[in-house]
Each structure stands twice: as structure tokens, then as C-alpha cells.
C-alpha positions as protocol buffer text, in pm:
chain_id: "A"
residue {
  index: 1
  type: UNK
  ca { x: 8183 y: 17328 z: 20372 }
}
residue {
  index: 2
  type: UNK
  ca { x: 8457 y: 17574 z: 20282 }
}
residue {
  index: 3
  type: UNK
  ca { x: 8666 y: 17734 z: 20553 }
}
residue {
  index: 4
  type: UNK
  ca { x: 8634 y: 18108 z: 20607 }
}
residue {
  index: 5
  type: UNK
  ca { x: 8929 y: 18323 z: 20498 }
}
residue {
  index: 6
  type: UNK
  ca { x: 9208 y: 18333 z: 20754 }
}
residue {
  index: 7
  type: UNK
  ca { x: 9243 y: 18621 z: 20996 }
}
residue {
  index: 8
  type: UNK
  ca { x: 9549 y: 18834 z: 20933 }
}
residue {
  index: 9
  type: UNK
  ca { x: 9740 y: 18908 z: 21252 }
}
residue {
  index: 10
  type: UNK
  ca { x: 10040 y: 19137 z: 21288 }
}
residue {
  index: 11
  type: UNK
  ca { x: 10252 y: 19014 z: 21579 }
}
residue {
  index: 12
  type: UNK
  ca { x: 10353 y: 19366 z: 21675 }
}
residue {
  index: 13
  type: UNK
  ca { x: 10211 y: 19676 z: 21837 }
}
residue {
  index: 14
  type: UNK
  ca { x: 10448 y: 19896 z: 21634 }
}
residue {
  index: 15
  type: UNK
  ca { x: 10268 y: 20183 z: 21466 }
}
residue {
  index: 16
  type: UNK
  ca { x: 10539 y: 20187 z: 21197 }
}
residue {
  index: 17
  type: UNK
  ca { x: 10476 y: 19824 z: 21099 }
}
residue {
  index: 18
  type: UNK
  ca { x: 10099 y: 19874 z: 21112 }
}
residue {
  index: 19
  type: UNK
  ca { x: 10121 y: 20174 z: 20879 }
}
residue {
  index: 20
  type: UNK
  ca { x: 10327 y: 19968 z: 20635 }
}
residue {
  index: 21
  type: UNK
  ca { x: 10093 y: 19669 z: 20645 }
}
residue {
  index: 22
  type: UNK
  ca { x: 9794 y: 19897 z: 20572 }
}
residue {
  index: 23
  type: UNK
  ca { x: 9955 y: 19964 z: 20234 }
}
residue {
  index: 24
  type: UNK
  ca { x: 9885 y: 19598 z: 20145 }
}
residue {
  index: 25
  type: UNK
  ca { x: 9583 y: 19503 z: 20356 }
}
residue {
  index: 26
  type: UNK
  ca { x: 9302 y: 19717 z: 20495 }
}
residue {
  index: 27
  type: UNK
  ca { x: 9193 y: 19474 z: 20767 }
}
residue {
  index: 28
  type: UNK
  ca { x: 9417 y: 19301 z: 21019 }
}
residue {
  index: 29
  type: UNK
  ca { x: 9459 y: 19262 z: 21392 }
}
residue {
  index: 30
  type: UNK
  ca { x: 9758 y: 19353 z: 21604 }
}
residue {
  index: 31
  type: UNK
  ca { x: 9880 y: 19142 z: 21894 }
}
residue {
  index: 32
  type: UNK
  ca { x: 10171 y: 19204 z: 22128 }
}
residue {
  index: 33
  type: UNK
  ca { x: 10394 y: 18896 z: 22105 }
}
residue {
  index: 34
  type: UNK
  ca { x: 10545 y: 18951 z: 22450 }
}
residue {
  index: 35
  type: UNK
  ca { x: 10876 y: 18772 z: 22396 }
}
residue {
  index: 36
  type: UNK
  ca { x: 11227 y: 18823 z: 22532 }
}
residue {
  index: 37
  type: UNK
  ca { x: 11419 y: 19004 z: 22258 }
}
residue {
  index: 38
  type: UNK
  ca { x: 11764 y: 18968 z: 22414 }
}
residue {
  index: 39
  type: UNK
  ca { x: 12044 y: 18835 z: 22195 }
}
residue {
  index: 40
  type: UNK
  ca { x: 12174 y: 18485 z: 22253 }
}
residue {
  index: 41
  type: UNK
  ca { x: 12547 y: 18436 z: 22317 }
}
residue {
  index: 42
  type: UNK
  ca { x: 12746 y: 18454 z: 21993 }
}
residue {
  index: 43
  type: UNK
  ca { x: 12433 y: 18516 z: 21784 }
}
residue {
  index: 44
  type: UNK
  ca { x: 12492 y: 18701 z: 21457 }
}
residue {
  index: 45
  type: UNK
  ca { x: 12270 y: 19009 z: 21406 }
}
residue {
  index: 46
  type: UNK
  ca { x: 12090 y: 18863 z: 21100 }
}
residue {
  index: 47
  type: UNK
  ca { x: 12029 y: 18535 z: 21287 }
}
residue {
  index: 48
  type: UNK
  ca { x: 11885 y: 18726 z: 21582 }
}
residue {
  index: 49
  type: UNK
  ca { x: 11643 y: 18911 z: 21352 }
}
residue {
  index: 50
  type: UNK
  ca { x: 11527 y: 18583 z: 21191 }
}
residue {
  index: 51
  type: UNK
  ca { x: 11488 y: 18405 z: 21526 }
}
residue {
  index: 52
  type: UNK
  ca { x: 11289 y: 18691 z: 21679 }
}
residue {
  index: 53
  type: UNK
  ca { x: 11059 y: 18730 z: 21377 }
}
residue {
  index: 54
  type: UNK
  ca { x: 10967 y: 18361 z: 21400 }
}
residue {
  index: 55
  type: UNK
  ca { x: 10934 y: 18375 z: 21780 }
}
residue {
  index: 56
  type: UNK
  ca { x: 10699 y: 18674 z: 21758 }
}
residue {
  index: 57
  type: UNK
  ca { x: 10478 y: 18499 z: 21503 }
}
residue {
  index: 58
  type: UNK
  ca { x: 10464 y: 18183 z: 21714 }
}
residue {
  index: 59
  type: UNK
  ca { x: 10384 y: 18373 z: 22035 }
}
residue {
  index: 60
  type: UNK
  ca { x: 10102 y: 18573 z: 21874 }
}
residue {
  index: 61
  type: UNK
  ca { x: 9959 y: 18260 z: 21708 }
}
residue {
  index: 62
  type: UNK
  ca { x: 9931 y: 18058 z: 22030 }
}
residue {
  index: 63
  type: UNK
  ca { x: 9549 y: 18025 z: 22034 }
}
residue {
  index: 64
  type: UNK
  ca { x: 9466 y: 18089 z: 21668 }
}
residue {
  index: 65
  type: UNK
  ca { x: 9342 y: 17816 z: 21433 }
}
residue {
  index: 66
  type: UNK
  ca { x: 9260 y: 17996 z: 21110 }
}
residue {
  index: 67
  type: UNK
  ca { x: 9508 y: 18279 z: 21080 }
}
residue {
  index: 68
  type: UNK
  ca { x: 9810 y: 18410 z: 20897 }
}
residue {
  index: 69
  type: UNK
  ca { x: 10040 y: 18563 z: 21156 }
}
residue {
  index: 70
  type: UNK
  ca { x: 10310 y: 18810 z: 21054 }
}
residue {
  index: 71
  type: UNK
  ca { x: 10618 y: 18841 z: 21274 }
}
residue {
  index: 72
  type: UNK
  ca { x: 10896 y: 19086 z: 21196 }
}
residue {
  index: 73
  type: UNK
  ca { x: 11213 y: 19205 z: 21363 }
}
residue {
  index: 74
  type: UNK
  ca { x: 11495 y: 19437 z: 21269 }
}
residue {
  index: 75
  type: UNK
  ca { x: 11853 y: 19437 z: 21393 }
}
residue {
  index: 76
  type: UNK
  ca { x: 12103 y: 19710 z: 21307 }
}
residue {
  index: 77
  type: UNK
  ca { x: 12470 y: 19620 z: 21279 }
}
residue {
  index: 78
  type: UNK
  ca { x: 12778 y: 19843 z: 21283 }
}
residue {
  index: 79
  type: UNK
  ca { x: 13112 y: 19662 z: 21237 }
}
residue {
  index: 80
  type: UNK
  ca { x: 12959 y: 19333 z: 21352 }
}
residue {
  index: 81
  type: UNK
  ca { x: 12811 y: 19485 z: 21668 }
}
residue {
  index: 82
  type: UNK
  ca { x: 12436 y: 19521 z: 21722 }
}
residue {
  index: 83
  type: UNK
  ca { x: 12287 y: 19868 z: 21761 }
}
residue {
  index: 84
  type: UNK
  ca { x: 11982 y: 19816 z: 21984 }
}
residue {
  index: 85
  type: UNK
  ca { x: 11697 y: 20063 z: 22019 }
}
residue {
  index: 86
  type: UNK
  ca { x: 11859 y: 20354 z: 22202 }
}
residue {
  index: 87
  type: UNK
  ca { x: 11594 y: 20410 z: 22468 }
}
residue {
  index: 88
  type: UNK
  ca { x: 11742 y: 20747 z: 22570 }
}
residue {
  index: 89
  type: UNK
  ca { x: 11845 y: 21072 z: 22407 }
}
residue {
  index: 90
  type: UNK
  ca { x: 12208 y: 21023 z: 22513 }
}
residue {
  index: 91
  type: UNK
  ca { x: 12221 y: 20673 z: 22359 }
}
residue {
  index: 92
  type: UNK
  ca { x: 12060 y: 20798 z: 22037 }
}
residue {
  index: 93
  type: UNK
  ca { x: 12320 y: 21074 z: 22004 }
}
residue {
  index: 94
  type: UNK
  ca { x: 12600 y: 20823 z: 22071 }
}
residue {
  index: 95
  type: UNK
  ca { x: 12469 y: 20578 z: 21810 }
}
residue {
  index: 96
  type: UNK
  ca { x: 12442 y: 20847 z: 21546 }
}
residue {
  index: 97
  type: UNK
  ca { x: 12790 y: 20977 z: 21626 }
}
residue {
  index: 98
  type: UNK
  ca { x: 12928 y: 20623 z: 21589 }
}
residue {
  index: 99
  type: UNK
  ca { x: 12743 y: 20579 z: 21257 }
}
residue {
  index: 100
  type: UNK
  ca { x: 12854 y: 20916 z: 21115 }
}
residue {
  index: 101
  type: UNK
  ca { x: 13038 y: 20873 z: 20784 }
}
residue {
  index: 102
  type: UNK
  ca { x: 12998 y: 20495 z: 20798 }
}
residue {
  index: 103
  type: UNK
  ca { x: 12778 y: 20214 z: 20668 }
}
residue {
  index: 104
  type: UNK
  ca { x: 12524 y: 20041 z: 20893 }
}
residue {
  index: 105
  type: UNK
  ca { x: 12360 y: 19713 z: 20793 }
}
residue {
  index: 106
  type: UNK
  ca { x: 11994 y: 19658 z: 20876 }
}
residue {
  index: 107
  type: UNK
  ca { x: 11867 y: 19301 z: 20885 }
}
residue {
  index: 108
  type: UNK
  ca { x: 11487 y: 19302 z: 20865 }
}
residue {
  index: 109
  type: UNK
  ca { x: 11335 y: 18958 z: 20910 }
}
residue {
  index: 110
  type: UNK
  ca { x: 10983 y: 18852 z: 20824 }
}
residue {
  index: 111
  type: UNK
  ca { x: 10802 y: 18533 z: 20922 }
}
residue {
  index: 112
  type: UNK
  ca { x: 10457 y: 18439 z: 20793 }
}
residue {
  index: 113
  type: UNK
  ca { x: 10303 y: 18161 z: 21002 }
}
residue {
  index: 114
  type: UNK
  ca { x: 9995 y: 17981 z: 20868 }
}
residue {
  index: 115
  type: UNK
  ca { x: 9812 y: 17834 z: 21169 }
}
residue {
  index: 116
  type: UNK
  ca { x: 9597 y: 17619 z: 20939 }
}
residue {
  index: 117
  type: UNK
  ca { x: 9893 y: 17393 z: 20858 }
}
residue {
  index: 118
  type: UNK
  ca { x: 10177 y: 17517 z: 21081 }
}
residue {
  index: 119
  type: UNK
  ca { x: 10384 y: 17626 z: 20780 }
}
residue {
  index: 120
  type: UNK
  ca { x: 10635 y: 17907 z: 20834 }
}
residue {
  index: 121
  type: UNK
  ca { x: 10777 y: 18118 z: 20552 }
}
residue {
  index: 122
  type: UNK
  ca { x: 11085 y: 18322 z: 20643 }
}
residue {
  index: 123
  type: UNK
  ca { x: 11262 y: 18607 z: 20462 }
}
residue {
  index: 124
  type: UNK
  ca { x: 11547 y: 18836 z: 20572 }
}
residue {
  index: 125
  type: UNK
  ca { x: 11612 y: 19164 z: 20390 }
}
residue {
  index: 126
  type: UNK
  ca { x: 11958 y: 19320 z: 20412 }
}
residue {
  index: 127
  type: UNK
  ca { x: 11977 y: 19698 z: 20372 }
}
residue {
  index: 128
  type: UNK
  ca { x: 12296 y: 19905 z: 20374 }
}
residue {
  index: 129
  type: UNK
  ca { x: 12252 y: 20259 z: 20500 }
}
residue {
  index: 130
  type: UNK
  ca { x: 12547 y: 20489 z: 20426 }
}
residue {
  index: 131
  type: UNK
  ca { x: 12549 y: 20778 z: 20672 }
}
residue {
  index: 132
  type: UNK
  ca { x: 12696 y: 21109 z: 20566 }
}
residue {
  index: 133
  type: UNK
  ca { x: 12940 y: 21276 z: 20805 }
}
residue {
  index: 134
  type: UNK
  ca { x: 12724 y: 21434 z: 21075 }
}
residue {
  index: 135
  type: UNK
  ca { x: 12817 y: 21725 z: 21298 }
}
residue {
  index: 136
  type: UNK
  ca { x: 12738 y: 21718 z: 21671 }
}
residue {
  index: 137
  type: UNK
  ca { x: 12491 y: 22004 z: 21613 }
}
residue {
  index: 138
  type: UNK
  ca { x: 12309 y: 21811 z: 21339 }
}
residue {
  index: 139
  type: UNK
  ca { x: 12285 y: 21502 z: 21560 }
}
residue {
  index: 140
  type: UNK
  ca { x: 12156 y: 21708 z: 21853 }
}
residue {
  index: 141
  type: UNK
  ca { x: 11901 y: 21887 z: 21635 }
}
residue {
  index: 142
  type: UNK
  ca { x: 11783 y: 21563 z: 21474 }
}
residue {
  index: 143
  type: UNK
  ca { x: 11739 y: 21370 z: 21801 }
}
residue {
  index: 144
  type: UNK
  ca { x: 11557 y: 21663 z: 21962 }
}
residue {
  index: 145
  type: UNK
  ca { x: 11318 y: 21694 z: 21670 }
}
residue {
  index: 146
  type: UNK
  ca { x: 11230 y: 21329 z: 21601 }
}
residue {
  index: 147
  type: UNK
  ca { x: 11305 y: 21155 z: 21931 }
}
residue {
  index: 148
  type: UNK
  ca { x: 11395 y: 20822 z: 21758 }
}
residue {
  index: 149
  type: UNK
  ca { x: 11434 y: 20640 z: 22090 }
}
residue {
  index: 150
  type: UNK
  ca { x: 11238 y: 20329 z: 21987 }
}
residue {
  index: 151
  type: UNK
  ca { x: 11411 y: 20283 z: 21650 }
}
residue {
  index: 152
  type: UNK
  ca { x: 11706 y: 20054 z: 21575 }
}
residue {
  index: 153
  type: UNK
  ca { x: 11991 y: 20278 z: 21461 }
}
residue {
  index: 154
  type: UNK
  ca { x: 11835 y: 20591 z: 21619 }
}
residue {
  index: 155
  type: UNK
  ca { x: 11656 y: 20733 z: 21315 }
}
residue {
  index: 156
  type: UNK
  ca { x: 11325 y: 20730 z: 21129 }
}
residue {
  index: 157
  type: UNK
  ca { x: 11398 y: 20705 z: 20757 }
}
residue {
  index: 158
  type: UNK
  ca { x: 11034 y: 20776 z: 20674 }
}
residue {
  index: 159
  type: UNK
  ca { x: 11075 y: 21116 z: 20840 }
}
residue {
  index: 160
  type: UNK
  ca { x: 11361 y: 21361 z: 20886 }
}
residue {
  index: 161
  type: UNK
  ca { x: 11604 y: 21071 z: 20929 }
}
residue {
  index: 162
  type: UNK
  ca { x: 11632 y: 21043 z: 20551 }
}
residue {
  index: 163
  type: UNK
  ca { x: 11849 y: 21358 z: 20566 }
}
residue {
  index: 164
  type: UNK
  ca { x: 12119 y: 21166 z: 20757 }
}
residue {
  index: 165
  type: UNK
  ca { x: 12222 y: 20951 z: 20460 }
}
residue {
  index: 166
  type: UNK
  ca { x: 12439 y: 20970 z: 20152 }
}
residue {
  index: 167
  type: UNK
  ca { x: 12261 y: 20667 z: 20008 }
}
residue {
  index: 168
  type: UNK
  ca { x: 12067 y: 20353 z: 20094 }
}
residue {
  index: 169
  type: UNK
  ca { x: 12126 y: 20023 z: 19914 }
}
residue {
  index: 170
  type: UNK
  ca { x: 11824 y: 19793 z: 19939 }
}
residue {
  index: 171
  type: UNK
  ca { x: 11607 y: 19558 z: 19739 }
}
residue {
  index: 172
  type: UNK
  ca { x: 11300 y: 19684 z: 19930 }
}
residue {
  index: 173
  type: UNK
  ca { x: 11281 y: 20042 z: 20065 }
}
residue {
  index: 174
  type: UNK
  ca { x: 11000 y: 19948 z: 20306 }
}
residue {
  index: 175
  type: UNK
  ca { x: 11231 y: 19706 z: 20488 }
}
residue {
  index: 176
  type: UNK
  ca { x: 11428 y: 19987 z: 20649 }
}
residue {
  index: 177
  type: UNK
  ca { x: 11109 y: 20116 z: 20811 }
}
residue {
  index: 178
  type: UNK
  ca { x: 11055 y: 19771 z: 20965 }
}
residue {
  index: 179
  type: UNK
  ca { x: 10848 y: 19546 z: 20738 }
}
residue {
  index: 180
  type: UNK
  ca { x: 10968 y: 19430 z: 20392 }
}
residue {
  index: 181
  type: UNK
  ca { x: 10648 y: 19468 z: 20190 }
}
residue {
  index: 182
  type: UNK
  ca { x: 10775 y: 19322 z: 19861 }
}
residue {
  index: 183
  type: UNK
  ca { x: 10860 y: 18993 z: 20034 }
}
residue {
  index: 184
  type: UNK
  ca { x: 10545 y: 19004 z: 20248 }
}
residue {
  index: 185
  type: UNK
  ca { x: 10323 y: 19047 z: 19942 }
}
residue {
  index: 186
  type: UNK
  ca { x: 10492 y: 18744 z: 19785 }
}
residue {
  index: 187
  type: UNK
  ca { x: 10448 y: 18532 z: 20100 }
}
residue {
  index: 188
  type: UNK
  ca { x: 10083 y: 18636 z: 20137 }
}
residue {
  index: 189
  type: UNK
  ca { x: 10010 y: 18543 z: 19776 }
}
residue {
  index: 190
  type: UNK
  ca { x: 10175 y: 18203 z: 19832 }
}
residue {
  index: 191
  type: UNK
  ca { x: 9940 y: 18156 z: 20130 }
}
residue {
  index: 192
  type: UNK
  ca { x: 9634 y: 18232 z: 19915 }
}
residue {
  index: 193
  type: UNK
  ca { x: 9577 y: 18601 z: 19994 }
}
residue {
  index: 194
  type: UNK
  ca { x: 9502 y: 18823 z: 19695 }
}
residue {
  index: 195
  type: UNK
  ca { x: 9762 y: 19101 z: 19687 }
}
residue {
  index: 196
  type: UNK
  ca { x: 9677 y: 19322 z: 19508 }
}
């Protein structure tokens, strides 16, 4: 007797990641992974992203037997320091002022966990966002309009945030939004899911 196709589970309640995943798959579930996202002492930003992506997939997969669970995490880095989600208007303005005229690295990690065999596939995308020089008025206007308080780096590149940059260097433009779809499509195909 053949096993039914695996459930696809996104280990995130993020609407941004869900919108991205819908570009590849029409049907999936979302689960809140409920993990501590704090950095560990001395942890590099890219390592934190990879660790949290895997931890999210594992947490969401706890009681699943026939599923492919997608965990993802993004960490922004300016001069070796992590830029966390701002959480407030004042923090968002401060982050954008610090990023003005500079390059910010975004490490977007992806983990695909197959609960049928316990196999984990991991990928980390590295995007370099080059901010143009921003005036205080532009920063104020941008933050007021988009309220990017839950976004690493204090912007939404899929919206008005794209106007903050001189250029973006990336292998996968979807990674900056929060889920690297080129890598995910490859990992899903390797796990037996037809994409496209």
C-alpha cells in the first residue's frame, strides 16, 4: 500500500512567508514554531539564521509523521552586528539611519525537514542590500507609511522599501522577503514534490 503524499507545513505564521510559498504550492498548513529566537553568545548572524530555521522546522514537526516541514529565518547584519526586528517606530528610524549609505547583509536560512525519514536539508542565502543615503525626512516618511516594525532591517522590499536602495546583490530576490524560493523549489523536488 503506497503512502499518501506528505503534508506541507510552513513553520511560520508570517504572512510574508506564506505569500511567497503560495507562489510554489497552493496547499499547505502554517504552524507557529514557538521557539526562543535569542542569539547565543558569540553566534555569527548567518549561523543564528541557520540554527533558528532548523529549530523552527523541528518544533513544528513534533507530532507529524508524514510531512515536509519548512523552517526559515532571516538575520540582518551591519558591520558584524545583528539588526533585530525593530519593534518600535523609534528603533526602525534608528536602524534605517544607521544603514543609510551603507551595505547590510541579509542571511536567509531555509530548512526542509522530512518527517518520514528525519532528513534535514539546509540552505542559507546571502543578500547584500546597498542603501542609498537617506535623509531624516525620508526615513520618517517611510516608517510612518509602511510601519516595518516586524521586519529585520526595518523595511519591506516588496513594498515602498525598494525605494531605499541603490542596488541589491542576490542569487534569489525572494530571499530578501524572507523565503528563498529558488532553493526551496530545489529542496522540494529532491524530496519528491513536483515543482512546477
